[in-house]
C-alpha positions as CSV (number, residue, x, y, z in Angstrom):
1,X,-203.9,-3.7,-70.9
2,X,-200.7,-1.9,-71.9
3,X,-201.7,1.1,-69.7
4,X,-202.2,-1.2,-66.7
5,X,-198.8,-2.8,-67.3
6,X,-197.2,0.7,-67.6
7,X,-198.7,1.8,-64.3
8,X,-197.4,-1.4,-62.6
9,X,-193.9,-0.7,-63.7
10,X,-193.9,3.1,-63.4
11,X,-191.1,3.9,-60.9
12,X,-192.9,7.1,-59.7
13,X,-195.9,5.1,-58.5
14,X,-197.9,8.3,-59.2
15,X,-200.8,6.3,-60.8
16,X,-200.6,3.2,-58.6
17,X,-204.1,4.0,-57.2
18,X,-205.5,3.4,-60.7
19,X,-204.5,-0.3,-60.9
20,X,-207.6,-2.4,-61.5
21,X,-209.5,0.6,-62.8
22,X,-211.3,0.1,-66.2
23,X,-210.1,2.6,-68.9
24,X,-213.6,4.1,-69.2
25,X,-213.5,5.2,-65.5
26,X,-210.0,6.6,-65.5
27,X,-210.0,10.2,-64.5
28,X,-209.5,12.7,-67.4
29,X,-209.8,16.3,-66.5
30,X,-210.6,15.4,-62.9
31,X,-213.6,13.1,-63.7
32,X,-214.1,9.6,-65.1
33,X,-213.7,9.5,-68.9
34,X,-217.3,8.4,-69.3
35,X,-218.4,11.7,-67.7
36,X,-217.2,13.5,-70.8
37,X,-219.5,11.4,-73.0
38,X,-222.4,11.8,-70.6
39,X,-222.1,15.6,-70.9
40,X,-221.9,15.4,-74.7
41,X,-225.0,13.2,-74.8
42,X,-227.0,15.5,-72.5
43,X,-226.0,18.7,-74.3
44,X,-226.6,17.5,-77.8
45,X,-229.6,19.1,-79.5
46,X,-230.8,15.6,-80.6
47,X,-232.4,13.3,-78.1
48,X,-229.9,10.7,-77.1
49,X,-230.7,8.0,-74.5
50,X,-231.0,5.8,-72.6
51,X,-227.4,5.1,-71.9
52,X,-226.3,1.5,-71.5
53,X,-222.9,0.3,-70.4
54,X,-221.7,-3.3,-71.2
55,X,-218.9,-4.7,-69.0
56,X,-217.5,-7.9,-67.7
57,X,-218.0,-9.4,-64.2
58,X,-214.8,-8.0,-62.9
59,X,-215.7,-4.4,-63.4
60,X,-219.5,-4.7,-63.0
61,X,-219.6,-3.2,-59.5
62,X,-217.5,-0.2,-60.4
63,X,-219.7,0.6,-63.4
64,X,-222.9,0.2,-61.4
65,X,-221.6,2.6,-58.7
66,X,-220.8,5.1,-61.4
67,X,-224.2,4.7,-63.2
68,X,-226.1,5.1,-60.0
69,X,-224.1,8.2,-58.9
70,X,-224.9,9.8,-62.3
71,X,-228.6,9.1,-62.1
72,X,-228.7,6.4,-64.7
73,X,-229.7,3.6,-62.4
74,X,-228.6,0.0,-62.0
75,X,-230.3,-1.1,-65.2
76,X,-227.9,1.0,-67.2
77,X,-225.2,-1.6,-66.7
78,X,-225.2,-5.0,-68.4
79,X,-222.9,-7.7,-66.9
80,X,-221.7,-10.1,-69.6
81,X,-220.6,-12.6,-66.9
82,X,-217.1,-13.1,-68.2
83,X,-214.0,-13.1,-66.0
84,X,-211.0,-13.5,-68.3
85,X,-209.9,-12.8,-71.9
86,X,-210.2,-16.5,-72.7
87,X,-214.0,-16.6,-72.1
88,X,-214.9,-13.0,-73.2
89,X,-217.8,-12.5,-75.6
90,X,-216.0,-9.9,-77.6
91,X,-217.2,-6.4,-78.4
92,X,-219.8,-7.6,-81.0
93,X,-221.1,-10.2,-78.6
94,X,-221.4,-7.6,-75.8
95,X,-223.3,-5.3,-78.2
96,X,-225.7,-8.1,-79.1
97,X,-226.2,-9.0,-75.4
98,X,-227.1,-5.5,-74.6
99,X,-229.6,-5.4,-77.4
100,X,-231.3,-8.5,-76.0
101,X,-231.0,-7.7,-72.3
102,X,-232.3,-4.1,-72.6
103,X,-234.7,-4.6,-75.6
104,X,-237.5,-3.0,-73.6
105,X,-235.4,0.1,-72.9
106,X,-234.1,0.4,-76.5
107,X,-237.4,-0.3,-78.4
108,X,-237.2,0.8,-82.0
109,X,-234.6,3.4,-81.5
110,X,-231.4,3.8,-83.5
111,X,-228.3,3.1,-81.6
112,X,-224.9,4.9,-81.0
113,X,-222.0,2.6,-80.1
114,X,-218.9,4.2,-78.4
115,X,-215.8,2.3,-77.2
116,X,-215.0,2.8,-73.6
117,X,-211.5,4.4,-74.2
118,X,-212.5,6.8,-76.9
119,X,-212.3,10.6,-76.7
120,X,-212.3,13.0,-79.7
121,X,-210.7,16.4,-79.9
122,X,-212.7,19.1,-78.3
123,X,-214.1,20.5,-81.5
124,X,-216.1,17.4,-82.0
125,X,-219.9,18.0,-82.1
126,X,-222.3,15.1,-81.7
127,X,-225.1,17.4,-82.9
128,X,-223.2,18.1,-86.1
129,X,-222.4,14.4,-86.6
130,X,-226.0,13.3,-86.2
131,X,-227.4,16.1,-88.4
132,X,-224.9,15.2,-91.1
133,X,-226.1,11.7,-91.6
134,X,-228.3,11.2,-94.6
135,X,-231.7,9.7,-93.9
136,X,-231.6,6.0,-93.4
137,X,-227.8,5.9,-93.4
138,X,-225.8,4.6,-90.5
139,X,-222.6,6.5,-89.7
140,X,-219.0,6.4,-88.6
141,X,-216.4,9.1,-87.9
142,X,-213.0,9.2,-89.7
143,X,-209.8,11.2,-89.1
144,X,-206.7,11.4,-91.3
145,X,-203.5,9.7,-90.4
146,X,-200.3,11.1,-91.8
147,X,-197.9,8.2,-92.1
148,X,-197.9,4.9,-93.8
149,X,-196.7,3.3,-90.6
150,X,-200.0,4.2,-88.9
151,X,-202.0,2.0,-91.3
152,X,-200.7,-1.1,-89.5
153,X,-202.3,0.1,-86.3
154,X,-205.7,1.4,-87.4
155,X,-208.8,0.3,-89.2
156,X,-209.1,2.3,-92.4
157,X,-212.2,3.0,-94.5
158,X,-212.5,3.8,-98.2
159,X,-215.3,6.2,-99.2
160,X,-216.9,7.2,-102.4
161,X,-217.4,10.7,-103.7
162,X,-220.5,11.3,-101.6
163,X,-218.8,10.2,-98.4
164,X,-220.4,6.8,-98.2
165,X,-218.2,4.0,-96.9
166,X,-217.5,1.3,-99.4
167,X,-214.8,-0.7,-97.7
168,X,-213.1,-1.2,-94.3
169,X,-209.6,-2.7,-94.0
170,X,-208.4,-3.8,-90.6
171,X,-204.7,-2.7,-90.0
172,X,-203.8,-3.1,-93.7
173,X,-200.3,-2.9,-95.3
174,X,-199.7,0.7,-96.6
175,X,-199.8,-0.6,-100.2
176,X,-203.2,-2.3,-99.7
177,X,-205.1,0.9,-99.9
178,X,-204.6,4.6,-100.9
179,X,-206.9,5.6,-98.1
180,X,-205.5,7.2,-94.9
181,X,-208.9,7.7,-93.2
182,X,-208.9,6.0,-89.8
183,X,-212.2,4.8,-88.3
184,X,-212.3,4.6,-84.5
185,X,-214.9,2.6,-82.6
186,X,-217.7,5.1,-82.8
187,X,-220.8,4.0,-84.8
188,X,-224.3,5.2,-85.3
189,X,-226.5,2.3,-86.4
190,X,-230.1,2.6,-87.6
191,X,-232.6,0.5,-85.9
192,X,-232.8,-2.0,-88.8
193,X,-229.2,-2.9,-88.1
194,X,-230.1,-4.6,-84.8
195,X,-231.4,-7.8,-86.3
196,X,-228.3,-7.8,-88.6
197,X,-226.0,-7.8,-85.7
198,X,-227.5,-11.1,-84.5
199,X,-227.2,-12.5,-88.0
200,X,-223.5,-11.5,-88.1
201,X,-222.8,-13.4,-84.9
202,X,-224.8,-16.4,-86.0
203,X,-222.9,-16.6,-89.3
204,X,-219.6,-16.3,-87.4
205,X,-220.4,-18.5,-84.4
206,X,-217.6,-20.9,-85.2
207,X,-215.1,-18.2,-86.2
208,X,-212.2,-17.3,-84.0
209,X,-213.0,-15.0,-81.2
210,X,-211.0,-12.2,-82.8
211,X,-213.7,-12.0,-85.5
212,X,-216.3,-11.2,-82.9
213,X,-214.1,-9.0,-80.7
214,X,-213.3,-6.4,-83.3
215,X,-216.3,-4.0,-84.0
216,X,-214.7,-3.2,-87.3
217,X,-215.4,-6.7,-88.5
218,X,-219.1,-6.1,-87.9
219,X,-218.9,-2.8,-89.7
220,X,-217.2,-4.4,-92.7
221,X,-219.9,-7.1,-92.8
222,X,-222.7,-4.5,-92.5
223,X,-221.3,-2.4,-95.4
224,X,-222.5,-5.1,-97.8
225,X,-226.1,-4.7,-96.5
226,X,-226.7,-1.1,-95.3
227,X,-225.5,2.4,-96.4
228,X,-222.9,3.9,-93.9
229,X,-221.8,7.5,-94.1
230,X,-218.4,8.7,-93.0
231,X,-218.2,12.1,-91.2
232,X,-214.7,13.5,-90.8
233,X,-213.5,14.7,-87.4
234,X,-210.2,16.5,-86.6
235,X,-208.8,13.7,-84.4
236,X,-208.9,11.6,-81.3
237,X,-207.0,11.1,-78.1
238,X,-205.2,7.7,-77.9
239,X,-204.9,6.5,-74.3
240,X,-203.2,3.3,-75.0
241,X,-200.2,3.7,-72.7
242,X,-199.1,5.7,-69.6
243,X,-197.3,8.4,-71.7
244,X,-200.4,9.1,-73.8
245,X,-202.5,9.1,-70.6
246,X,-200.3,11.7,-69.1
247,X,-200.4,13.9,-72.2
248,X,-204.2,13.7,-72.3
249,X,-204.5,14.6,-68.6
250,X,-202.3,17.6,-69.0
251,X,-204.3,18.9,-72.0
252,X,-207.7,18.4,-70.3
253,X,-206.5,20.0,-67.0
254,X,-205.5,23.2,-68.8
255,X,-208.4,23.5,-71.3
256,X,-211.5,22.5,-69.4
257,X,-213.4,24.4,-66.6
258,X,-215.0,22.8,-63.5
259,X,-218.1,21.9,-65.6
260,X,-215.9,19.9,-68.1
261,X,-216.5,22.6,-70.8
262,X,-213.9,24.5,-72.7
263,X,-213.2,27.7,-70.7
264,X,-215.5,30.5,-71.6
265,X,-216.9,33.7,-70.1
266,X,-215.1,36.7,-68.7
267,X,-211.5,37.0,-69.7
268,X,-211.5,34.0,-72.2
269,X,-210.7,34.9,-75.8
270,X,-210.3,32.9,-79.0
271,X,-208.2,33.8,-82.0
272,X,-208.8,32.1,-85.4
273,X,-207.0,32.0,-88.7
274,X,-207.8,29.9,-91.8
275,X,-205.8,28.0,-94.4
276,X,-204.8,29.9,-97.5
277,X,-204.3,29.2,-101.2
278,X,-202.3,31.3,-103.7
279,X,-204.2,31.8,-106.9
280,X,-201.2,33.1,-108.9
281,X,-197.7,34.5,-108.5
282,X,-196.3,32.3,-105.7
283,X,-193.5,31.7,-104.8
284,X,-192.4,35.1,-106.0
285,X,-193.6,36.7,-102.8
286,X,-190.3,35.6,-101.2
287,X,-188.4,37.3,-104.0
288,X,-189.9,40.7,-104.4
289,X,-192.7,39.6,-106.6
290,X,-196.5,39.6,-106.6
291,X,-199.2,37.1,-105.6
292,X,-203.0,36.8,-105.5
293,X,-204.3,34.7,-102.5
294,X,-207.5,33.8,-100.9
295,X,-208.5,32.3,-97.5
296,X,-209.8,28.7,-97.4
297,X,-212.3,28.6,-94.6
298,X,-212.8,24.9,-94.9
299,X,-209.8,24.5,-92.5
300,X,-208.7,26.7,-89.5
301,X,-206.5,27.0,-86.4
302,X,-207.9,28.4,-83.2
303,X,-206.0,29.6,-80.1
304,X,-207.8,30.0,-76.8
305,X,-206.5,32.2,-73.9
306,X,-207.9,32.4,-70.3
307,X,-206.6,34.2,-67.2
308,X,-204.4,32.2,-64.9
309,X,-202.0,32.7,-62.0
310,X,-199.0,31.6,-64.1
311,X,-198.1,31.9,-67.8
312,X,-198.9,28.4,-69.3
313,X,-198.6,27.1,-72.8
314,X,-200.6,23.9,-73.1
315,X,-199.0,21.1,-75.1
316,X,-201.4,19.5,-77.6
317,X,-201.5,15.8,-76.8
318,X,-201.4,14.9,-80.5
319,X,-199.0,17.5,-82.0
320,X,-196.6,18.1,-79.1
321,X,-195.2,14.7,-78.1
322,X,-191.7,15.8,-77.4
323,X,-190.3,13.9,-74.4
324,X,-191.6,10.4,-73.9
325,X,-192.4,7.7,-76.5
326,X,-193.4,4.0,-76.3
327,X,-190.8,3.0,-78.9
328,X,-188.3,4.2,-81.5
329,X,-191.1,3.6,-84.0
330,X,-193.4,6.1,-82.3
331,X,-190.5,8.5,-82.0
332,X,-190.0,8.3,-85.8
333,X,-193.6,8.6,-86.6
334,X,-194.3,11.5,-84.3
335,X,-191.2,13.4,-85.5
336,X,-192.1,12.8,-89.2
337,X,-195.6,14.2,-88.6
338,X,-194.9,17.1,-86.3
339,X,-191.2,17.9,-86.5
340,X,-189.2,18.4,-83.4
341,X,-191.3,21.0,-81.7
342,X,-195.0,20.6,-82.8
343,X,-197.2,23.7,-82.4
344,X,-196.1,24.7,-78.9
345,X,-193.0,26.6,-80.1
346,X,-195.3,28.7,-82.4
347,X,-197.4,29.9,-79.4
348,X,-194.4,30.7,-77.3
349,X,-192.6,32.5,-80.2
350,X,-195.7,34.6,-80.9
351,X,-196.1,35.5,-77.3
352,X,-192.4,36.5,-77.0
353,X,-192.6,38.7,-80.1
354,X,-195.8,40.3,-78.8
355,X,-194.2,40.9,-75.4
356,X,-191.2,42.6,-77.0
357,X,-193.5,44.9,-79.0
358,X,-195.4,45.9,-75.8
359,X,-192.2,46.5,-73.9
360,X,-190.8,48.7,-76.6
361,X,-194.1,50.7,-76.7
362,X,-194.3,50.9,-72.8
363,X,-197.5,48.9,-72.8
364,X,-197.7,47.0,-69.5
365,X,-198.7,43.3,-69.5
366,X,-199.8,42.6,-66.0
367,X,-202.2,39.6,-66.5
368,X,-201.0,36.0,-67.0
369,X,-202.7,33.5,-69.2
370,X,-203.1,29.9,-70.2
371,X,-202.9,29.4,-74.0
372,X,-203.9,26.3,-75.9
373,X,-204.6,25.6,-79.6
374,X,-206.4,23.3,-82.0
375,X,-206.1,23.0,-85.8
376,X,-208.0,21.3,-88.6
377,X,-205.5,22.5,-91.3
378,X,-204.0,19.4,-93.0
379,X,-200.3,19.3,-92.0
380,X,-197.3,19.7,-94.2
381,X,-199.1,20.2,-97.5
382,X,-198.5,23.9,-98.1
383,X,-201.8,25.3,-96.7
384,X,-200.0,27.5,-94.2
385,X,-200.9,25.7,-91.0
386,X,-198.0,27.1,-89.0
387,X,-198.6,30.7,-89.8
388,X,-202.3,30.2,-89.1
389,X,-201.5,29.1,-85.5
390,X,-199.2,32.2,-85.1
391,X,-201.8,34.5,-86.6
392,X,-204.5,33.1,-84.4
393,X,-202.2,33.5,-81.3
394,X,-201.5,37.1,-82.1
395,X,-205.2,37.8,-82.6
396,X,-205.9,36.2,-79.2
397,X,-203.1,38.2,-77.5
398,X,-204.5,41.4,-78.9
399,X,-208.0,40.6,-77.6
400,X,-206.7,39.4,-74.2
401,X,-204.7,42.5,-73.4
402,X,-207.0,45.1,-74.9
403,X,-210.0,46.8,-73.4
404,X,-213.2,48.2,-74.9
405,X,-212.5,51.6,-73.3
406,X,-209.2,51.9,-75.2
407,X,-210.7,50.7,-78.5
408,X,-210.2,47.0,-78.3
409,X,-207.6,45.2,-80.4
410,X,-207.4,48.0,-83.0
411,X,-206.8,50.5,-80.2
412,X,-204.0,48.3,-78.8
413,X,-202.4,48.1,-82.2
414,X,-202.5,51.9,-82.3
415,X,-200.8,52.1,-78.9
416,X,-198.1,49.8,-80.2
417,X,-197.6,51.9,-83.3
418,X,-198.5,49.1,-85.6
419,X,-200.7,49.5,-88.7
420,X,-202.7,46.7,-90.4
421,X,-200.2,46.6,-93.2
422,X,-197.3,46.0,-90.8
423,X,-199.0,43.0,-89.1
424,X,-198.0,40.4,-91.8
425,X,-194.4,41.3,-91.3
426,X,-194.7,40.9,-87.6
427,X,-196.2,37.4,-88.1
428,X,-193.4,36.6,-90.5
429,X,-190.8,37.9,-87.9
430,X,-192.1,35.3,-85.5
431,X,-191.2,32.5,-87.9
432,X,-188.0,33.9,-89.4
433,X,-186.4,35.8,-86.5
434,X,-187.7,33.8,-83.5
435,X,-187.7,30.3,-85.1
436,X,-185.5,30.4,-88.1
437,X,-188.2,29.2,-90.5
438,X,-187.7,30.3,-94.1
439,X,-191.0,31.8,-95.5
440,X,-192.6,34.6,-97.5
441,X,-195.1,37.3,-96.7
442,X,-198.1,36.2,-98.7
443,X,-199.5,33.6,-96.2
444,X,-199.4,36.2,-93.4
445,X,-201.0,38.9,-95.5
446,X,-204.0,36.9,-96.5
447,X,-204.4,35.3,-93.1
448,X,-204.5,38.7,-91.5
449,X,-206.5,40.6,-94.2
450,X,-208.9,37.8,-95.1
451,X,-211.0,37.5,-98.2
452,X,-209.1,37.9,-101.5
453,X,-206.0,40.0,-101.7
454,X,-203.5,41.1,-104.5
455,X,-200.1,41.7,-103.0
456,X,-197.0,43.6,-104.3
457,X,-193.7,42.7,-102.6
458,X,-191.4,44.9,-104.6
459,X,-188.9,46.6,-102.3
460,X,-189.9,50.0,-103.7
461,X,-193.6,49.5,-103.0
462,X,-194.7,51.0,-99.6
463,X,-196.3,48.4,-97.3
464,X,-199.3,50.7,-96.8
465,X,-200.2,50.4,-100.5
466,X,-198.8,46.9,-101.2
467,X,-202.0,44.9,-100.3
468,X,-205.2,45.4,-102.2
469,X,-208.4,43.8,-101.2
470,X,-210.4,42.4,-104.1
471,X,-214.1,41.6,-104.1
472,X,-214.5,37.9,-103.2
473,X,-217.4,37.8,-105.6
474,X,-214.9,37.9,-108.5
475,X,-213.8,34.4,-107.7
476,X,-215.1,31.5,-109.8
477,X,-215.8,28.2,-108.2
478,X,-212.5,26.8,-107.0
479,X,-211.4,23.4,-105.7
480,X,-208.7,22.1,-103.5
481,X,-206.8,18.8,-103.8
482,X,-204.2,17.7,-101.3
483,X,-202.0,14.8,-100.5
484,X,-203.0,12.8,-97.5
485,X,-199.5,11.5,-96.9
486,X,-196.5,13.1,-95.3
487,X,-194.4,15.7,-97.1
488,X,-191.4,17.8,-96.2
489,X,-191.3,21.4,-95.1
490,X,-191.4,24.4,-97.4
491,X,-188.2,26.0,-96.0
492,X,-186.1,23.1,-97.3
493,X,-187.8,23.3,-100.7
494,X,-187.1,27.1,-101.0
495,X,-183.5,27.0,-99.8
496,X,-181.6,26.1,-103.0
497,X,-183.6,28.6,-105.1
498,X,-183.0,31.4,-102.7
499,X,-179.3,30.8,-103.0
500,X,-179.5,30.9,-106.9
501,X,-181.6,34.1,-106.7
502,X,-179.1,35.8,-104.4
503,X,-176.3,34.8,-106.8
504,X,-178.2,36.4,-109.7
505,X,-179.0,33.2,-111.6
506,X,-180.9,34.7,-114.7
507,X,-183.3,31.7,-114.9
508,X,-184.4,32.2,-111.3
509,X,-184.4,36.1,-111.4
510,X,-186.4,36.2,-114.7
511,X,-188.6,33.4,-113.6
512,X,-189.7,35.2,-110.4
513,X,-190.4,38.3,-112.5
514,X,-192.6,36.3,-114.8
515,X,-194.5,34.8,-111.9
516,X,-195.2,38.3,-110.6
517,X,-196.5,39.2,-114.1
518,X,-198.8,36.2,-113.9
519,X,-200.3,37.6,-110.7
520,X,-201.2,40.8,-112.6
521,X,-202.8,38.7,-115.4
522,X,-204.8,36.9,-112.8
523,X,-206.2,40.1,-111.4
524,X,-207.1,41.4,-114.8
525,X,-208.8,38.1,-115.7
526,X,-210.8,38.2,-112.4
527,X,-212.1,41.7,-113.1
528,X,-212.9,40.8,-116.7
529,X,-214.5,37.4,-115.8
530,X,-212.1,35.8,-118.3
531,X,-211.7,32.5,-116.6
532,X,-210.0,30.9,-119.6
533,X,-207.2,33.5,-119.1
534,X,-207.2,32.8,-115.4
535,X,-206.8,29.1,-116.1
536,X,-203.9,29.8,-118.4
537,X,-202.1,31.9,-115.8
538,X,-202.6,29.2,-113.2
539,X,-201.2,26.4,-115.4
540,X,-198.3,28.6,-116.5
541,X,-197.6,29.4,-112.9
542,X,-197.0,25.7,-112.1
543,X,-195.1,25.0,-115.3
544,X,-192.7,27.8,-114.6
545,X,-192.2,26.8,-111.0
546,X,-191.5,23.3,-112.2
547,X,-188.8,24.6,-114.6
548,X,-187.2,26.7,-111.8
549,X,-187.3,24.1,-109.0
550,X,-186.9,20.9,-111.1
551,X,-188.9,17.7,-110.8
552,X,-186.8,16.2,-108.0
553,X,-187.7,19.1,-105.7
554,X,-191.3,19.4,-107.0
555,X,-191.8,15.7,-106.2
556,X,-193.4,12.7,-107.9
557,X,-196.6,12.9,-105.8
558,X,-197.1,16.5,-106.6
559,X,-196.6,15.9,-110.3
560,X,-199.1,13.1,-110.1
561,X,-201.7,15.4,-108.4
562,X,-201.3,18.2,-110.9
563,X,-201.4,15.7,-113.8
564,X,-204.6,14.2,-112.5
565,X,-206.3,17.5,-112.2
566,X,-205.3,18.5,-115.8
567,X,-206.4,15.2,-117.2
568,X,-209.9,16.0,-115.9
569,X,-210.1,19.4,-117.5
570,X,-208.9,21.5,-114.5
571,X,-206.3,24.2,-114.4
572,X,-204.1,23.5,-111.3
573,X,-201.2,25.0,-109.4
574,X,-199.7,24.7,-105.9
575,X,-201.5,26.5,-103.2
576,X,-198.1,27.1,-101.5
577,X,-194.9,25.1,-101.3
578,X,-196.4,21.8,-102.4
579,X,-198.6,19.0,-101.3
580,X,-201.9,20.8,-102.2
581,X,-203.1,22.4,-105.4
582,X,-205.9,24.9,-106.2
583,X,-208.0,23.9,-109.2
584,X,-210.4,25.6,-111.6
585,X,-212.6,24.0,-114.2
586,X,-211.3,25.1,-117.6
587,X,-214.0,26.7,-119.9
588,X,-214.7,24.9,-123.2
589,X,-216.3,25.8,-126.5
590,X,-219.5,24.0,-125.4
591,X,-219.3,25.7,-121.9
592,X,-217.5,29.0,-122.2
593,X,-218.2,30.1,-118.7
594,X,-216.9,28.3,-115.5
595,X,-219.5,27.1,-113.1
596,X,-219.5,24.8,-110.1
597,X,-218.9,21.2,-111.1
598,X,-222.2,19.3,-111.5
599,X,-222.8,16.9,-108.6
600,X,-221.9,13.9,-110.7
601,X,-218.7,15.6,-112.0
602,X,-217.6,16.5,-108.5
603,X,-218.4,13.0,-107.3
604,X,-216.3,11.5,-110.1
605,X,-213.4,13.8,-109.3
606,X,-213.4,13.0,-105.6
607,X,-213.4,9.4,-106.4
608,X,-210.5,9.8,-109.0
609,X,-208.4,11.7,-106.5
610,X,-209.2,9.4,-103.6
611,X,-208.1,6.3,-105.5
612,X,-204.6,7.8,-105.7
613,X,-204.5,9.0,-102.1
614,X,-205.6,12.7,-102.5
615,X,-208.5,14.6,-101.0
616,X,-210.6,16.8,-103.3
617,X,-213.0,19.4,-101.9
618,X,-214.7,22.6,-103.1
619,X,-213.2,25.7,-101.5
620,X,-215.3,27.8,-99.3
621,X,-213.7,31.3,-99.5
622,X,-213.9,34.0,-96.8
623,X,-216.9,36.0,-97.9
624,X,-216.7,38.5,-95.0
625,X,-213.0,39.6,-95.5
626,X,-213.2,40.7,-91.9
627,X,-210.5,39.7,-89.4
628,X,-209.1,37.1,-91.6
629,X,-212.2,34.9,-91.7
630,X,-212.3,34.8,-87.9
631,X,-216.1,34.8,-87.7
632,X,-217.2,31.5,-86.0
633,X,-218.7,28.8,-88.1
634,X,-222.4,28.1,-87.3
635,X,-223.3,24.5,-87.2
636,X,-226.6,23.4,-88.7
637,X,-229.3,22.5,-86.3
638,X,-229.3,18.7,-85.6
639,X,-232.3,16.5,-86.5
640,X,-233.7,14.4,-83.8
641,X,-232.0,11.0,-83.7
642,X,-233.2,9.0,-80.8
643,X,-230.7,6.4,-79.8
644,X,-229.5,4.1,-77.1
645,X,-225.9,4.7,-76.3
646,X,-223.9,1.4,-75.8
647,X,-220.7,2.0,-74.0
648,X,-218.6,-1.2,-74.4
649,X,-215.6,-1.8,-72.2
């Protein structure tokens, strides 16, 4: 494998002892990779087992030793008898072999198939995955890739509006599909698929080995015969080379305890902040205007802190690849997706600003910490993912350094002399003063306040009276569409308009005043339940923005997204700087109110957006309004799904 070759040529010889070790038994977080899956299987609320590992003759002894030491027994390992790539059975052949060799153990169970080198991000829940599968549907997981170049490395699936997979394409050209949903080797197959697997191999017995070695080929064939549901996950670790293996090791070492679980218990705190969408008024928030915004709890960033001897910021293995790359192509792709610094700089800048505030207020910071982060907020589409990480980090810092005796985080803010209304400016200072990122206040206000907030950024308006919480119940059913492909950053988009505003350009100055007035109209429409007027304000918000910024800056993809929404009877405007839009069904004479889209309407819209490379979802607002939507999400209880787990290496 590429990893083994990298280890052989690594001048440091640090990993020389791993030569000849199968990927599935490489240590990750101090234990073999398979131990992580074994823990997941045993902790899931559904019954999963028995566990079966399929391997070749070369690695058979190593897997038997592992299985016996974990209490699985010798029979948990199936030896396919092959000794070289030239005579291998292929992944599908190995799967079929296990089904035959261990038929007595498997019985009539459904089966879960996991590739030996697969690990998902730590927010993955097997219980949630299994409980999300419709009855009689098999299932796969998907995650979004952000660059066209990645399509040539992944298997991509196309799904319909209900989430059912309709097509799989193996490493397609970017123009071959609008989908950017990658499908790793993780499959839940219902028991009726077992006979079909044998049929697939029989039909392809004379086909090239590659046809039987790629499990995606089997999935593509099964799609014509059984329903398969796609369940999204936030991402996966790729351990294809030594650099990626090092990154994964570092992340797991810093974020897991001795029991292979995310650190928890005494001293461990978690801060959370959600994505946001501006309903009206933006981008006047950066120009002394007004906005109305809401939290989008569908997506969130979390920051975890735990006590440690030294102060440590943990690089995310996906978003913080800064120093070592396999090629110029990977350098280009990673930088396009994550910029030059990823998320690590956001944590450090937030901690630095917090430390400065504490120093000024003579609040001692005696304990050290290890800080890590995760995020599910789609990147670079104007949903405020960066400020969510900063907000979550500041929440975590306040929790970590506060005590119940002194009033918790609110008591610590009081000691620092900071009011709730001042916190959004502090979050913005992290971005503007520490990192030089051009931004406005509205993102930070809504992510700190939560719920639904009307904001007045006029210089004459005192901050303590500038932010007004509105009842979330005033909101009609809202929808979000966003581009699944890469876009630029909002600071670059705002820059030329800022210069024109500062120079007194009447079109820009008057335009920002009009945008602020639209925010007032939106508040009035919400209180009156006049959703037609709200739709008008949203549409005019985008139209005016387009006139101020011009089509070249707004971008062809954004214009396509807005046009698509309006074609289907939706009012639509940017949630932020571009890349995503908030949508509201426009009332008609036949239907004067605005209600959630009917199931078939929503399905049709999802399909229409998906065809052009956009995701379309219903927004789940923050109904609590407390702590910026920080309340943890509760996963549904998993149904029982008995299954043999086939670990193929």
